[in-house]
C-alpha positions in Angstrom: 22.6 -22.7 1.2 21.0 -23.1 3.9 24.0 -23.7 6.1 25.6 -20.5 5.2 25.9 -18.4 8.5 26.3 -14.3 8.6 28.5 -12.9 11.1 28.4 -10.5 12.9 31.4 -8.1 10.9 28.8 -8.7 8.0 25.9 -7.4 9.3 27.6 -4.3 11.0 29.0 -3.7 6.9 26.0 -2.5 6.1 24.9 -1.2 9.4 25.3 -1.0 12.9 21.1 -1.5 13.7 21.3 -4.8 12.6 23.4 -7.0 15.1 21.1 -5.8 17.4 18.2 -5.9 15.6 19.2 -8.8 15.1 20.3 -10.1 18.9 16.9 -9.5 19.3 15.6 -11.8 17.0 17.2 -14.1 18.3 16.5 -13.7 23.0 12.5 -14.1 20.9 11.8 -10.6 21.2 10.8 -9.9 17.9 9.6 -11.7 14.9 11.4 -12.8 12.0 9.0 -11.0 9.7 10.3 -8.0 11.8 13.8 -8.6 12.0 13.4 -9.1 8.1 11.8 -6.0 7.7 14.1 -3.3 9.4 17.2 -5.5 8.1 16.4 -4.6 4.2 15.4 -1.4 4.8 19.1 -0.9 6.4 20.0 -2.2 2.7 20.8 -6.3 3.5 19.3 -7.9 1.0 16.4 -10.1 0.7 18.4 -13.3 0.6 21.3 -12.6 3.3 18.4 -11.6 5.6 16.5 -14.5 5.1 19.4 -16.4 5.8 20.0 -13.8 9.0 16.8 -15.0 10.3 16.7 -18.3 9.8 19.9 -19.2 12.1 18.6 -16.4 14.4 16.9 -19.1 16.3 15.1 -17.6 19.9 16.6 -18.4 22.8 13.3 -17.2 24.5 9.9 -19.4 24.5 7.7 -19.4 21.3 4.7 -18.4 23.1 6.4 -15.8 24.6 5.9 -13.8 20.6 2.8 -11.1 21.1 -0.1 -12.4 20.1 -0.7 -10.8 17.2 2.2 -11.9 15.9 1.8 -15.7 16.5 -0.3 -15.6 13.3 2.1 -13.8 11.1 5.0 -16.7 12.3 3.6 -19.6 9.7 3.3 -17.1 7.1 7.0 -16.1 7.4 8.4 -19.2 8.1 6.8 -20.2 4.0 8.1 -16.9 2.8 11.6 -17.9 3.8 11.5 -21.3 2.4 10.7 -19.8 -0.5 12.9 -17.0 -0.7 15.7 -19.8 -0.4 14.1 -22.1 -2.8 14.7 -19.1 -5.3 18.2 -18.6 -4.0 19.2 -22.1 -4.7 18.2 -22.0 -8.0 20.9 -23.4 -11.1 19.3 -21.2 -13.7 16.0 -19.8 -14.2 13.3 -21.4 -16.2 13.2 -20.5 -20.0 9.5 -22.0 -19.9 7.5 -18.4 -21.0 6.5 -17.5 -23.4 5.7 -14.5 -26.0 3.1 -13.0 -27.8 -0.4 -12.8 -26.9 -2.4 -9.5 -25.6 -2.8 -9.3 -21.2 -6.5 -7.7 -21.4 -8.0 -6.5 -17.7 -11.3 -5.4 -16.6 -11.0 -2.3 -14.5 -12.8 1.0 -14.4 -10.4 3.9 -16.0 -10.6 6.9 -15.0 -9.6 10.8 -16.4 -5.9 11.6 -14.9 -3.3 14.1 -15.8 0.0 13.9 -13.1 1.0 10.7 -11.6 2.5 12.4 -8.3 -1.6 13.7 -7.7 -2.5 9.7 -8.3 -5.5 9.5 -5.8 -6.1 5.1 -6.2 -4.1 2.3 -7.3 -5.5 1.1 -9.9 -4.6 4.8 -11.4 -0.8 3.9 -10.9 -1.5 0.1 -11.9 -2.9 1.5 -15.3 0.3 3.5 -16.7 2.5 1.0 -14.0 4.4 -0.9 -17.4 5.2 2.5 -18.6 6.8 4.8 -15.9 8.4 2.6 -13.0 9.3 3.1 -9.2 13.2 3.9 -7.8 12.2 1.1 -5.1 9.7 -2.1 -5.9 8.0 -3.9 -2.0 6.7 -7.1 -2.9 4.5 -9.6 -2.6 6.1 -10.6 0.8 6.4 -7.0 1.9 9.9 -7.0 1.1 10.9 -3.8 0.1 13.6 -4.0 -2.9 15.7 -1.7 -4.3 14.5 -0.9 -8.3 15.6 1.8 -10.3 18.0 2.1 -8.0 20.8 -0.3 -7.8 20.5 0.1 -3.7 20.9 2.4 -0.7 22.5 3.4 1.8 22.3 4.9 5.1 24.2 6.7 8.0 23.8 5.2 11.0 21.0 7.7 13.0 19.2 7.7 9.0 18.9 11.2 8.3 21.2 10.8 5.3 20.0 8.2 2.2 22.3 7.7 -0.9 19.7 6.4 -3.2 22.6 5.1 -6.1 20.4 4.2 -9.9 21.9 1.6 -11.7 23.1 3.2 -14.9 22.3 2.7 -18.7 18.2 3.1 -18.2 17.2 4.6 -21.1 13.3 6.2 -20.9 12.4 6.0 -24.4 13.3 9.5 -25.8 16.7 8.0 -25.7 17.8 10.1 -22.6 20.0 7.7 -20.1 17.9 7.8 -16.5 20.2 10.2 -13.7 20.0 12.1 -10.4 19.3 15.5 -12.9 15.9 13.4 -13.8 15.4 12.0 -9.9 15.7 15.7 -8.2 13.4 16.8 -11.0 10.4 14.2 -9.6 11.3 15.0 -6.2 10.8 18.6 -6.8 7.0 17.4 -8.5 6.3 16.1 -5.1 6.9 18.1 -2.8 5.2 21.1 -4.4 1.8 21.8 -2.2 1.2 23.4 -5.6 1.4 20.1 -6.9 -1.1 18.6 -4.6 0.6 15.1 -4.1 -0.1 12.9 -0.8 3.5 12.4 -1.5 4.3 15.3 0.6 2.1 14.4 3.8 5.3 11.1 3.6 7.7 13.3 4.1 6.3 16.1 5.5 8.8 17.1 8.7 11.8 15.5 7.1 12.4 16.9 3.9 12.1 19.7 1.5 14.1 20.5 -2.1 17.0 22.6 0.1 18.0 19.2 1.1 18.5 16.5 -2.0 21.6 16.8 -3.1 22.7 15.5 -6.6 26.1 13.6 -5.2 27.0 12.5 -9.4 25.5 11.2 -12.6 23.7 9.0 -10.3 23.8 9.3 -6.9 21.0 11.7 -5.7 21.7 12.5 -1.6 18.6 13.0 1.2 19.7 15.7 3.7 16.6 14.8 5.9 15.5 17.1 8.9 15.2 13.9 11.1 15.4 10.5 11.5 13.5 8.3 9.5 13.2 4.5 8.4 10.9 4.2 6.2 12.6 5.8 2.9 12.6 2.7 0.6 9.7 2.7 1.2 8.2 5.6 1.0 10.0 5.5 -2.8 7.7 3.1 -3.8 3.8 5.2 -2.4 2.0 4.1 -5.8 2.0 8.1 -6.8 5.8 8.2 -7.4 6.1 6.7 -11.1 9.7 8.3 -12.5 9.0 10.6 -15.0 11.0 12.2 -17.3 10.8 16.6 -16.9 9.4 16.9 -20.7 5.8 16.1 -18.3 2.9 18.0 -20.5 0.4 18.0 -17.5 -1.8 14.6 -19.4 -0.3 11.9 -18.5 -2.7 10.4 -20.5 -1.6 11.6 -23.2 1.4 9.3 -23.7 3.7 12.6 -24.7 6.3 12.1 -21.7 9.1 9.6 -21.8 9.2 6.8 -18.9 11.7 4.5 -18.4 9.3 0.8 -18.5 8.4 -1.8 -20.6 5.7 -0.6 -22.6 4.9 3.0 -23.7 1.2 4.2 -23.9 -1.5 3.4 -27.6 -4.3 4.7 -26.7 -6.4 6.5 -23.4 -9.8 6.7 -23.5 -11.2 7.6 -19.9 -14.2 5.5 -19.2 -13.6 3.2 -21.9 -10.2 1.7 -22.6 -6.1 2.0 -21.6 -3.9 0.4 -24.7 0.1 0.3 -23.1 2.1 -1.9 -26.1 5.4 -3.3 -25.5 8.3 -1.0 -26.7 10.2 -4.3 -28.6 6.7 -4.5 -30.4 7.3 -1.5 -31.8 11.2 -2.0 -32.5 12.7 -0.1 -29.0 14.7 -3.1 -28.0 16.3 -0.5 -25.1 13.9 -1.5 -22.4 16.5 -2.1 -19.4 15.3 -5.9 -18.2 15.6 -9.3 -19.4 13.4 -12.2 -19.7 14.3 -15.8 -19.7 14.7 -15.8 -22.9 17.6 -12.6 -23.2 15.0 -10.6 -24.7 13.7 -7.1 -23.8 10.3 -7.4 -21.4 7.6 -8.1 -21.0 6.8 -11.2 -22.6 2.7 -10.1 -23.5 3.2 -7.7 -26.1 0.3 -5.1 -25.4 -1.5 -4.8 -22.0 -5.2 -3.6 -22.2 -6.9 -2.6 -20.0 -11.8 -2.2 -20.7 -13.8 -0.4 -18.3 -17.1 -2.0 -17.5 -18.9 0.1 -15.1 -18.5 -0.6 -12.0 -21.1 -3.0 -11.7 -18.9 -6.5 -10.2 -21.2 -8.4 -12.1 -19.8 -8.0 -15.3 -15.9 -8.8 -14.7 -17.4 -11.7 -13.4 -19.1 -12.3 -16.3 -15.9 -11.2 -18.8 -14.2 -13.3 -16.8 -16.1 -16.4 -17.3 -16.8 -15.6 -20.7 -13.3 -15.8 -21.6 -13.6 -11.7 -22.4 -11.0 -10.9 -20.2 -7.7 -12.5 -18.7 -7.7 -10.8 -15.2 -10.1 -8.0 -12.7 -8.5 -5.5 -11.2 -9.2 -3.8 -8.3 -13.3 -3.8 -9.2 -11.8 -7.4 -7.8 -14.3 -7.6 -4.6 -15.7 -9.9 -2.0 -18.7 -10.5 -4.4 -16.6 -11.4 -7.3 -14.4 -14.0 -4.7 -18.5 -15.9 -4.1 -19.1 -16.4 -7.4 -15.8 -17.2 -8.6 -14.0 -19.3 -5.7 -15.5 -22.8 -6.8 -14.6 -21.9 -10.8 -12.2 -24.2 -12.1 -11.5 -22.2 -14.5 -10.0 -19.1 -13.1 -7.3 -19.0 -10.5 -7.6 -16.6 -7.7 -4.3 -15.9 -5.3 -4.7 -14.4 -2.2 -3.1 -12.4 0.6 -3.3 -10.7 4.5 -3.1 -7.0 4.1 -3.9 -3.7 6.4 -6.2 -2.8 3.0 -10.0 -1.5 4.9 -12.3 0.7 4.6 -12.2 4.2 7.1 -15.9 5.2 8.1 -14.6 9.1 9.2 -16.1 12.3 10.2 -14.1 15.7 9.2 -13.4 17.3 12.6 -13.9 20.7 11.4 -17.2 20.0 11.0 -20.5 20.5 13.1 -21.7 18.2 15.3 -18.1 15.9 15.3 -16.2 19.4 16.4 -17.4 17.2 20.0 -15.3 14.4 20.1 -17.8 12.7 22.4 -20.5 12.6 19.6 -17.6 10.8 17.2 -17.0 8.2 19.7 -20.7 7.0 20.4 -21.1 6.5 16.6 -17.4 4.0 17.3 -19.5 2.0 20.0 -22.6 1.1 17.8 -20.0 -1.0 16.1 -20.4 -4.7 16.5 -16.7 -5.8 14.3 -17.9 -9.2 14.9 -21.0 -9.4 12.4 -19.6 -6.5 10.3 -16.4 -8.4 9.2 -18.9 -11.7 8.6 -21.8 -10.1 6.6 -19.9 -7.3 4.4 -16.6 -9.5 3.7 -17.5 -12.9 5.0 -14.9 -13.5 7.9 -12.4 -12.8 5.1 -10.7 -10.4 7.3 -9.4 -9.6 10.7 -10.9 -7.2 13.5 -10.3 -3.7 13.5 -9.5 -1.4 16.4 -10.7 2.0 15.5 -6.7 2.8 15.0 -5.4 2.7 11.1 -2.3 0.7 12.1 -3.2 -2.9 12.2 -2.3 -6.2 13.2 -0.6 -7.3 10.3 1.7 -4.0 10.5 5.3 -4.8 12.1 5.5 -3.9 16.2 1.6 -3.4 16.0 0.7 -3.2 20.0 -2.5 -5.7 21.1 -6.2 -3.6 22.4 -8.7 -5.0 23.5 -11.6 -5.7 21.4 -14.0 -2.3 22.2 -17.4 -3.9 22.6 -20.3 -3.5 21.1 -22.3 -0.2 23.7 -25.4 1.0 22.5 -25.8 2.0 25.9 -22.4 4.0 26.0 -23.6 5.4 22.7 -26.3 6.5 24.1 -24.9 7.8 27.9 -21.9 10.0 25.8 -25.7 12.0 23.3 -26.7 12.7 27.1 -23.3 13.7 28.6 -23.4 16.6 24.9 -26.6 17.3 25.8 -28.6 15.0 23.2 -31.3 12.7 23.1 -30.4 11.9 19.3 -28.0 12.1 16.5 -29.3 12.6 12.9 -26.9 12.3 9.7 -26.3 10.4 7.2 -22.8 9.1 5.7 -21.1 8.8 1.9 -21.7 5.3 0.7 -19.9 3.7 -2.6 -22.4 1.5 -4.1 -19.1 0.0 -6.1 -17.9 -1.3 -3.0 -20.5 -4.2 -1.5 -18.9 -4.6 1.2 -18.9 -1.1 2.2 -22.4 -0.5 1.2 -22.9 -4.2 4.0 -20.5 -2.1 6.1 -23.0 0.9 6.8 -26.0 -0.5 6.9 -24.8 -2.8 9.5 -23.7 0.0 11.6 -26.8 1.8 10.7 -28.9 -0.7 12.2 -27.4 -1.6 15.3 -27.0 2.5 15.8 -30.6 2.7 16.2 -30.6 1.4 19.6 -28.6 4.3 20.7 -31.0 6.4 18.8 -28.2 7.4 16.6 -30.4 7.7 13.0 -28.0 7.4 9.7 -29.0 8.0 6.7 -27.2 5.5 3.5 -26.1 8.8 0.7 -25.4 6.0 -1.9 -23.6 7.0 -5.1 -21.5 5.6 -7.8 -17.8 4.8 -6.8 -17.0 7.9 -9.2 -19.0 10.0 -7.7 -17.9 9.1 -3.7 -14.1 9.6 -5.5 -15.5 14.1 -6.4 -15.9 14.2 -2.7 -14.5 11.9 -0.9 -12.4 13.9 1.2 -14.8 16.8 1.3 -18.3 15.0 2.7 -18.5 15.4 5.9 -18.9 11.8 6.7 -17.9 8.9 4.4 -16.4 5.6 3.8 -13.3 5.7 2.2 -11.3 2.9 1.2 -7.5 2.7 2.2 -4.9 0.7 0.1 -2.0 -1.6 2.2 1.0 0.0 2.9 3.6 -1.7 4.8 4.3 -0.1 7.1 2.5 1.9 9.7 4.7 4.7 9.8 4.3 5.3 6.3 0.7 5.0 6.3 -0.5 7.3 9.0 1.7 10.6 8.6 -0.7 10.3 4.7 -4.0 10.8 6.7 -3.7 11.7 10.1 -0.9 15.1 10.3 -0.3 18.7 9.1 2.1 20.6 7.5 4.8 22.7 8.3 2.0 26.0 8.2 -0.5 23.5 10.4 -2.7 22.8 7.9 -4.3 19.2 7.1 -2.4 17.5 4.4 -3.9 16.5 1.2 -5.2 13.2 2.1 -5.7 13.9 6.0 -10.2 13.6 4.9 -11.2 14.1 9.1 -9.0 17.3 9.1 -7.6 15.5 12.2 -4.5 17.5 14.3 -3.6 16.3 17.6 0.1 17.6 18.9 0.9 15.2 20.9 -0.2 11.7 18.5 2.3 14.0 15.8 4.9 14.3 18.3 4.9 10.7 18.8 4.7 9.2 15.2 7.5 11.8 14.0 9.3 9.7 16.7 8.2 7.0 15.9 9.1 7.1 11.9 12.4 6.9 13.1 13.2 4.3 15.8 14.6 1.8 14.8 14.1 -0.5 17.7 11.2 -3.0 16.9 10.0 -2.8 20.7 10.8 1.1 21.2 8.6 1.2 18.2 6.0 -0.8 20.0 5.6 1.3 22.9 5.3 4.4 21.2 2.3 2.6 18.3 0.5 1.3 21.8 0.6 5.3 22.1 -0.6 6.4 18.6 -3.6 3.9 19.0 -5.2 4.6 22.1 -5.2 8.4 20.9 -6.7 7.4 17.4 -8.7 5.3 18.8 -10.0 7.7 22.0 -9.7 11.3 20.1 -9.0 10.1 16.0 -12.6 10.6 14.2 -12.5 7.6 12.1 -14.5 3.9 12.9 -12.4 0.9 11.2 -13.8 -2.4 12.0 -12.6 -5.2 9.9 -9.2 -5.6 7.9 -9.4 -7.2 4.8 -7.9 -10.2 2.7 -6.6 -10.0 -1.3 -7.4 -11.3 -4.1 -6.1 -11.6 -7.5 -8.3 -13.6 -10.0 -7.0 -14.2 -13.7 -8.4 -17.4 -16.9 -5.8 -20.1 -16.9 -4.1 -18.5 -19.6 -2.2 -16.0 -17.0 0.5 -17.7 -15.7 2.6 -16.5 -12.5 0.7 -13.2 -11.9 0.2 -13.1 -8.1 -1.9 -10.9 -5.4 -0.3 -8.1 -3.7 -1.2 -6.8 -0.4 -1.7 -3.6 -2.0 -3.0 -5.5 -5.0 -0.4 -3.8 -6.7 0.0 -5.3 -10.3 3.4 -6.0 -10.7 3.3 -7.7 -14.4 6.6 -7.6 -16.2 7.1 -11.5 -15.9 3.8 -12.4 -16.6 3.7 -14.5 -19.4 0.5 -15.6 -21.5 -0.5 -19.9 -22.5 -1.8 -19.4 -25.3 -2.5 -22.9 -26.0 
């Protein structure tokens, strides 16, 4: 397997851009990870892309790789080795055991329409019931899921999405293109209020969606877009049946997943049950025993409040098998040396975004925003808020882990510069409050660090602390707040969610800063359709500069992500977006 090569003709047959990207890899102009990302987005399977990447030995000196990518190379090679080993296996293992109830501790909030999910745990709690067209794995590679494949034209303006045949909803209907069209109509309806709308703004309207046949839907885009497969895995994009009754927690809406909702009590618990456990053998994915997944018969989510210590104690005491998105840095420190607990970790683009609303005084004056930015001692914040378990941020929502990141100089802690900006704005001091959710210890520490260090610049900050649930009630409306943002594998997928306006000039639903910048939006749209990694990096450099200079966000650090379970839970791993991909997890009940 390792000796096989992939020819230029084979690459061109998939998409004409792949050979050009491969040549950039061979010359050492891009990293293997960037090649893998581009090739798989254009329809090359992850296995074939791995072989091609391994064969594309760079001719250039490896030290020419940009510094921000050097830390990724070891991970790249490990990822490739693991994928090749998986491909070389003659047959899957047959050690997985059936039965048992997987118990997970996490917050349980009220939900209605999946398209309006505003955080990962909402989607995780219905992920076994409602599925996605694509799936981005733990290595940040996106694969077809409900789709059998996708095919893009040369300039990425037409995408054919081809469904797998024989996938059944729980009501007996076969999944077909008409169902996908209905879901797209929901996502793109401004009245629904989905964050998905921001991803497609300027690229797709419902008039551009075409049913080709029962199993093929065509997206006719208004401009080139490279992140289509990634966007189909945005966590509110769960595929539901058109008989949706307006309340997904009722359990009345058919899904294609391996489970059905048995019970949903806000603030208390959720129980989903494997279809096979209730006599329905119709789920399309099978385990290594030939029977429908999942191996466990039920999944129970239990809320223990917002205090992370309650979840730590419950895992240690055996009341739960895993901790969900409530697992934080305090949980990691408390459990990392516990022999009865398994912790897996991964690097991410997750972050905490301290943001100001630029449509509210005094934040209409960018000098005052930038004054606050100068009060960040970034290394100190990372060390104290997240115990150095991450990487420095640069006040831009493009992370060093994103492909095509453009390296930046770390902004220094500069209280004198902050005072100079206040003076320029005609102020001797600046007083304001920031909304802080106390259920995120690192957010509290972040706020306390800035509060303490800003005092030297005559900037006086009050912490308006509240439970996380109260913060989510006002997160986009408060004048100043610190919002947890999860990982997205591509910057061109993340930025449209929060930093653009819709076709009428109104900020998209998740634009919590109300930042609307014509130059930024034009460059972003160009970057969204730019396949050439080097050209995209040049565009990113401008986007990063504009956001650092004119944006209203403080981003001091990006975080590692962990996942903790008891020793009984098998084949569960951390995901950079904290997605729970648990179809093949099983319980060793011995």
